[in-house]
C-alpha positions as CSV (number, residue, x, y, z in Angstrom):
1,M,2.7,71.8,-30.6
2,A,4.7,74.2,-32.9
3,K,8.5,74.0,-32.7
4,P,10.2,77.3,-31.5
5,G,11.4,78.2,-35.0
6,E,7.9,77.5,-36.5
7,R,6.3,79.6,-33.7
8,K,8.6,82.5,-34.4
9,L,7.7,82.4,-38.0
10,Q,4.0,82.2,-37.2
11,I,4.4,85.3,-35.0
12,L,6.1,87.2,-37.8
13,Q,3.6,86.1,-40.4
14,T,0.7,87.2,-38.1
15,L,2.4,90.6,-37.5
16,A,2.9,91.1,-41.3
17,G,-0.8,90.1,-41.8
18,M,-2.0,92.7,-39.3
19,L,0.1,95.3,-41.2
20,E,-1.9,94.6,-44.3
21,S,-4.9,96.4,-43.0
22,P,-5.4,99.6,-44.9
23,K,-6.2,101.4,-41.6
24,A,-3.0,102.7,-40.0
25,E,-3.6,101.5,-36.4
26,K,-0.7,101.0,-34.1
27,I,-0.1,97.3,-33.5
28,T,0.2,96.4,-29.9
29,T,1.6,93.1,-28.5
30,A,-1.8,92.6,-26.8
31,A,-3.5,92.7,-30.2
32,L,-0.9,90.4,-31.7
33,A,-1.2,88.0,-28.8
34,A,-5.0,88.0,-29.2
35,R,-4.7,87.2,-32.9
36,L,-2.4,84.3,-32.1
37,E,-4.6,83.2,-29.2
38,C,-1.8,83.2,-26.8
39,S,-0.6,85.4,-23.9
40,E,1.8,88.4,-24.3
41,A,4.3,86.5,-22.1
42,A,4.2,83.7,-24.7
43,L,5.3,86.2,-27.4
44,Y,8.2,87.4,-25.2
45,R,9.5,83.8,-25.0
46,H,10.3,84.1,-28.7
47,F,11.1,87.8,-29.0
48,A,12.6,90.0,-26.3
49,S,10.6,93.0,-27.6
50,K,8.2,94.2,-30.3
51,A,11.3,96.0,-31.9
52,Q,12.9,92.5,-32.2
53,M,9.8,91.3,-34.0
54,F,10.0,94.1,-36.5
55,E,13.8,93.3,-36.9
56,G,12.7,89.8,-37.8
57,L,10.5,91.2,-40.6
58,I,13.3,93.5,-41.9
59,E,15.7,90.5,-41.9
60,F,13.1,88.5,-43.9
61,I,12.7,91.4,-46.4
62,E,16.5,91.8,-46.8
63,S,17.2,88.1,-47.3
64,S,14.3,87.8,-49.8
65,L,15.3,90.8,-51.9
66,F,19.0,90.3,-51.9
67,G,18.7,86.6,-52.5
68,V,17.1,87.5,-55.9
69,I,19.3,90.7,-56.5
70,N,22.5,88.6,-56.1
71,Q,21.0,86.0,-58.5
72,I,20.2,88.7,-61.1
73,S,23.7,90.1,-60.8
74,A,25.2,86.6,-61.3
75,E,22.9,85.4,-64.1
76,E,22.0,88.5,-66.2
77,T,25.1,89.7,-68.2
78,Q,23.6,93.0,-69.5
79,G,23.8,95.9,-67.1
80,L,20.6,97.7,-68.1
81,Q,18.7,94.4,-68.0
82,Q,20.0,94.0,-64.4
83,V,18.6,97.4,-63.6
84,E,15.2,96.5,-65.1
85,H,15.0,93.2,-63.3
86,I,16.0,94.7,-59.9
87,L,13.3,97.5,-60.2
88,A,10.6,94.9,-61.3
89,L,11.6,92.8,-58.3
90,L,11.2,95.7,-55.9
91,L,7.8,96.6,-57.3
92,N,6.6,93.0,-57.3
93,F,7.8,92.3,-53.8
94,A,5.7,95.2,-52.5
95,Q,2.7,94.2,-54.4
96,R,2.8,90.7,-53.1
97,N,3.7,91.7,-49.5
98,R,1.4,94.5,-48.4
99,G,2.5,94.4,-44.7
100,M,6.2,94.4,-45.7
101,T,5.5,97.5,-47.9
102,K,4.5,99.4,-44.7
103,V,7.8,98.3,-43.1
104,L,9.8,99.4,-46.2
105,T,8.1,102.9,-46.3
106,G,8.6,103.3,-42.5
107,D,4.8,103.6,-41.9
108,A,4.8,100.6,-39.7
109,L,7.8,101.9,-37.7
110,V,6.4,105.2,-36.5
111,N,6.5,105.3,-32.7
112,E,8.7,102.2,-32.7
113,N,12.4,102.0,-31.8
114,E,14.4,104.4,-34.0
115,R,17.0,101.7,-34.8
116,L,14.4,100.0,-37.0
117,Q,14.2,103.0,-39.3
118,L,18.0,103.0,-39.4
119,R,17.9,99.4,-40.5
120,I,15.5,100.3,-43.3
121,N,17.7,103.2,-44.3
122,Q,20.7,100.8,-44.5
123,L,18.6,98.4,-46.6
124,L,17.7,101.2,-49.0
125,D,21.4,102.2,-49.3
126,K,22.3,98.6,-50.2
127,I,19.6,98.6,-52.9
128,E,20.9,101.9,-54.3
129,A,24.4,100.4,-54.3
130,A,23.2,97.4,-56.3
131,L,21.5,99.7,-58.9
132,K,24.7,101.8,-59.1
133,Q,26.8,98.6,-59.7
134,A,24.4,97.5,-62.4
135,L,24.7,100.9,-64.1
136,R,28.5,100.6,-63.9
137,V,28.2,97.2,-65.7
138,A,26.1,98.9,-68.4
139,A,28.8,101.6,-68.8
140,T,31.5,98.9,-69.3
141,Q,29.3,97.4,-72.0
142,E,28.9,100.9,-73.6
143,Q,25.1,100.9,-73.0
144,I,25.5,104.2,-71.1
145,S,28.4,106.7,-70.9
146,A,31.4,105.8,-68.7
147,G,31.2,109.4,-67.6
148,A,27.6,109.1,-66.4
149,D,26.8,110.0,-62.8
150,F,26.0,106.5,-61.6
151,G,25.2,107.7,-58.1
152,A,22.6,110.3,-59.2
153,L,21.0,107.9,-61.6
154,A,20.8,105.1,-59.0
155,N,19.2,107.6,-56.6
156,V,16.6,108.7,-59.2
157,L,15.6,105.0,-59.7
158,L,15.4,104.3,-56.0
159,C,13.3,107.4,-55.5
160,Y,10.9,106.1,-58.2
161,I,10.6,102.8,-56.3
162,I,10.0,104.4,-52.9
163,G,7.4,106.7,-54.5
164,R,5.5,103.7,-55.9
165,W,5.7,101.9,-52.5
166,Q,4.4,105.0,-50.8
167,Q,1.5,105.4,-53.2
168,Y,0.6,101.8,-52.7
169,A,0.6,102.0,-48.9
170,K,-1.1,105.4,-48.8
171,S,-3.9,104.4,-51.2
172,G,-5.0,101.6,-49.0
173,F,-3.2,99.2,-51.4
174,T,-5.4,100.2,-54.4
175,R,-2.6,101.8,-56.5
176,E,-0.6,98.7,-57.3
177,P,3.2,99.2,-57.9
178,M,3.3,97.0,-61.1
179,A,0.2,98.7,-62.6
180,Q,2.1,101.1,-65.0
181,W,5.5,99.4,-65.0
182,P,5.4,98.4,-68.7
183,Q,4.8,102.0,-69.6
184,Q,7.2,103.5,-67.0
185,W,10.2,101.4,-67.6
186,P,10.8,102.8,-71.1
187,M,10.6,106.3,-69.5
188,L,13.2,105.4,-66.9
189,L,15.3,103.8,-69.6
190,V,15.4,107.1,-71.5
191,A,16.8,108.7,-68.3
192,C,19.5,106.0,-68.3
193,L,20.2,106.3,-72.1
194,S,20.4,110.1,-71.9
195,Q,23.7,109.2,-70.2
196,S,24.7,107.2,-73.3
197,P,28.1,107.8,-75.1
198,N,28.1,110.5,-77.8
Protein backbone atom coordinates (compact mmCIF):
# COMPACT_ATOMS: atom_id res chain seq x y z
CA MET A 1 0.00 0.00 0.00
CA ALA A 2 1.48 3.36 -1.09
CA LYS A 3 1.87 6.07 1.54
CA PRO A 4 -0.23 9.25 0.97
CA GLY A 5 2.82 11.28 -0.20
CA GLU A 6 3.88 8.50 -2.59
CA ARG A 7 0.35 8.16 -3.96
CA LYS A 8 0.15 11.92 -4.61
CA LEU A 9 3.44 11.75 -6.49
CA GLN A 10 2.20 8.73 -8.46
CA ILE A 11 -0.94 10.66 -9.48
CA LEU A 12 1.15 13.64 -10.65
CA GLN A 13 3.59 11.39 -12.55
CA THR A 14 0.67 9.64 -14.27
CA LEU A 15 -0.92 12.99 -15.19
CA ALA A 16 2.41 14.21 -16.62
CA GLY A 17 2.75 10.92 -18.52
CA MET A 18 -0.71 11.33 -20.07
CA LEU A 19 0.23 14.85 -21.20
CA GLU A 20 3.14 13.37 -23.16
CA SER A 21 0.76 12.05 -25.80
CA PRO A 22 1.20 14.11 -29.00
CA LYS A 23 -2.60 14.14 -29.38
CA ALA A 24 -4.09 17.13 -27.57
CA GLU A 25 -6.99 15.34 -25.89
CA LYS A 26 -8.54 16.83 -22.77
CA ILE A 27 -7.52 14.79 -19.74
CA THR A 28 -10.44 13.87 -17.51
CA THR A 29 -10.28 12.64 -13.93
CA ALA A 30 -12.10 9.51 -15.15
CA ALA A 31 -9.30 8.75 -17.65
CA LEU A 32 -6.65 9.50 -15.01
CA ALA A 33 -8.39 7.21 -12.49
CA ALA A 34 -8.62 4.45 -15.11
CA ARG A 35 -4.89 4.76 -15.84
CA LEU A 36 -4.15 4.48 -12.11
CA GLU A 37 -6.68 1.64 -11.72
CA CYS A 38 -8.54 3.45 -8.95
CA SER A 39 -11.81 5.34 -8.53
CA GLU A 40 -12.23 9.09 -9.11
CA ALA A 41 -13.14 9.32 -5.42
CA ALA A 42 -9.69 7.92 -4.58
CA LEU A 43 -8.09 10.76 -6.58
CA TYR A 44 -10.09 13.33 -4.65
CA ARG A 45 -8.78 11.94 -1.37
CA HIS A 46 -5.37 13.33 -2.40
CA PHE A 47 -6.37 16.39 -4.44
CA ALA A 48 -9.46 18.55 -3.95
CA SER A 49 -9.77 19.14 -7.71
CA LYS A 50 -8.11 18.58 -11.06
CA ALA A 51 -6.85 22.18 -10.85
CA GLN A 52 -5.02 21.23 -7.66
CA MET A 53 -3.33 18.37 -9.52
CA PHE A 54 -2.10 20.80 -12.18
CA GLU A 55 -0.93 23.13 -9.40
CA GLY A 56 1.11 20.22 -8.07
CA LEU A 57 2.78 19.88 -11.50
CA ILE A 58 3.48 23.63 -11.66
CA GLU A 59 5.02 23.51 -8.17
CA PHE A 60 7.24 20.63 -9.31
CA ILE A 61 8.33 22.58 -12.42
CA GLU A 62 9.04 25.71 -10.38
CA SER A 63 11.07 23.95 -7.68
CA SER A 64 13.00 21.92 -10.29
CA LEU A 65 13.91 24.97 -12.40
CA PHE A 66 14.65 27.41 -9.60
CA GLY A 67 16.63 24.85 -7.63
CA VAL A 68 19.09 24.83 -10.55
CA ILE A 69 18.77 28.54 -11.49
CA ASN A 70 19.67 29.53 -7.91
CA GLN A 71 22.63 27.13 -8.05
CA ILE A 72 23.80 28.68 -11.35
CA SER A 73 23.56 32.19 -9.87
CA ALA A 74 25.53 31.11 -6.80
CA GLU A 75 28.26 29.07 -8.51
CA GLU A 76 28.81 30.71 -11.92
CA THR A 77 30.60 34.05 -11.52
CA GLN A 78 30.38 35.25 -15.14
CA GLY A 79 27.09 36.94 -16.05
CA LEU A 80 26.90 35.82 -19.69
CA GLN A 81 27.73 32.24 -18.65
CA GLN A 82 24.83 32.45 -16.18
CA VAL A 83 22.55 33.47 -19.07
CA GLU A 84 23.84 30.59 -21.23
CA HIS A 85 23.38 28.00 -18.47
CA ILE A 86 19.87 29.22 -17.58
CA LEU A 87 18.74 29.06 -21.23
CA ALA A 88 20.26 25.58 -21.70
CA LEU A 89 18.52 24.43 -18.51
CA LEU A 90 15.13 25.65 -19.77
CA LEU A 91 15.54 23.89 -23.13
CA ASN A 92 16.83 20.69 -21.55
CA PHE A 93 14.06 20.56 -18.96
CA ALA A 94 11.43 20.73 -21.72
CA GLN A 95 13.16 18.08 -23.81
CA ARG A 96 13.27 15.67 -20.86
CA ASN A 97 9.75 16.44 -19.60
CA ARG A 98 7.34 16.45 -22.52
CA GLY A 99 4.20 16.59 -20.40
CA MET A 100 5.59 19.50 -18.37
CA THR A 101 6.31 21.36 -21.62
CA LYS A 102 2.58 21.34 -22.38
CA VAL A 103 1.98 22.85 -18.94
CA LEU A 104 4.66 25.52 -19.53
CA THR A 105 3.17 26.49 -22.91
CA GLY A 106 -0.34 26.54 -21.45
CA ASP A 107 -1.56 23.87 -23.92
CA ALA A 108 -2.48 21.53 -21.05
CA LEU A 109 -4.30 24.32 -19.22
CA VAL A 110 -6.86 25.20 -21.90
CA ASN A 111 -10.37 24.80 -20.38
CA GLU A 112 -8.85 24.42 -16.90
CA ASN A 113 -9.11 26.91 -14.03
CA GLU A 114 -7.75 30.30 -15.18
CA ARG A 115 -5.62 30.66 -12.04
CA LEU A 116 -3.35 27.92 -13.45
CA GLN A 117 -2.35 30.09 -16.43
CA LEU A 118 -1.75 32.95 -13.98
CA ARG A 119 0.64 30.69 -12.05
CA ILE A 120 2.53 29.88 -15.27
CA ASN A 121 2.67 33.60 -16.13
CA GLN A 122 4.17 34.30 -12.71
CA LEU A 123 6.72 31.50 -13.25
CA LEU A 124 7.72 33.01 -16.62
CA ASP A 125 8.05 36.44 -14.98
CA LYS A 126 10.42 34.92 -12.40
CA ILE A 127 12.51 33.32 -15.17
CA GLU A 128 12.67 36.66 -17.00
CA ALA A 129 13.77 38.37 -13.76
CA ALA A 130 16.53 35.76 -13.30
CA LEU A 131 17.80 36.41 -16.85
CA LYS A 132 17.65 40.18 -16.24
CA GLN A 133 19.71 39.76 -13.06
CA ALA A 134 22.33 37.68 -14.90
CA LEU A 135 22.55 40.41 -17.58
CA ARG A 136 23.06 43.01 -14.84
CA VAL A 137 25.93 40.89 -13.49
CA ALA A 138 27.39 40.79 -17.03
CA ALA A 139 27.19 44.60 -17.15
CA THR A 140 29.05 45.00 -13.83
CA GLN A 141 31.77 42.78 -15.36
CA GLU A 142 31.80 44.99 -18.48
CA GLN A 143 30.73 42.07 -20.68
CA ILE A 144 27.83 44.21 -21.90
CA SER A 145 27.11 47.92 -21.57
CA ALA A 146 25.86 49.25 -18.24
CA GLY A 147 23.42 51.29 -20.34
CA ALA A 148 21.92 48.18 -22.00
CA ASP A 149 18.16 47.64 -21.79
CA PHE A 150 18.30 44.56 -19.56
CA GLY A 151 14.50 44.20 -19.51
CA ALA A 152 14.18 44.16 -23.31
CA LEU A 153 17.09 41.75 -23.68
CA ALA A 154 15.77 39.35 -21.00
CA ASN A 155 12.38 39.42 -22.75
CA VAL A 156 13.93 38.55 -26.14
CA LEU A 157 15.72 35.58 -24.54
CA LEU A 158 12.54 34.39 -22.79
CA CYS A 159 10.56 34.69 -26.05
CA TYR A 160 13.19 32.49 -27.74
CA ILE A 161 12.70 29.84 -25.03
CA ILE A 162 8.89 29.97 -25.20
CA GLY A 163 9.12 29.69 -29.00
CA ARG A 164 11.27 26.56 -28.74
CA TRP A 165 8.88 25.05 -26.17
CA GLN A 166 5.90 25.80 -28.44
CA GLN A 167 7.62 24.30 -31.47
CA TYR A 168 8.39 21.14 -29.48
CA ALA A 169 4.82 20.74 -28.21
CA LYS A 170 3.13 21.62 -31.54
CA SER A 171 5.40 19.31 -33.56
CA GLY A 172 4.27 16.28 -31.54
CA PHE A 173 7.65 16.41 -29.76
CA THR A 174 9.70 15.93 -32.94
CA ARG A 175 11.38 19.39 -33.00
CA GLU A 176 13.62 18.99 -29.96
CA PRO A 177 14.47 22.21 -28.09
CA MET A 178 18.19 21.37 -27.80
CA ALA A 179 18.57 20.44 -31.49
CA GLN A 180 20.08 23.72 -32.73
CA TRP A 181 21.20 25.14 -29.40
CA PRO A 182 24.98 25.00 -30.20
CA GLN A 183 24.34 27.08 -33.36
CA GLN A 184 21.74 29.39 -31.81
CA TRP A 185 23.49 30.39 -28.58
CA PRO A 186 26.23 32.31 -30.48
CA MET A 187 23.43 34.17 -32.34
CA LEU A 188 21.77 35.09 -29.05
CA LEU A 189 25.16 36.05 -27.66
CA VAL A 190 25.58 38.52 -30.54
CA ALA A 191 22.31 40.15 -29.43
CA CYS A 192 23.75 40.45 -25.92
CA LEU A 193 27.15 41.69 -27.10
CA SER A 194 25.58 44.27 -29.40
CA GLN A 195 24.84 45.96 -26.09
CA SER A 196 28.56 45.89 -25.25
CA PRO A 197 30.43 49.02 -24.11
CA ASN A 198 31.87 51.16 -26.91
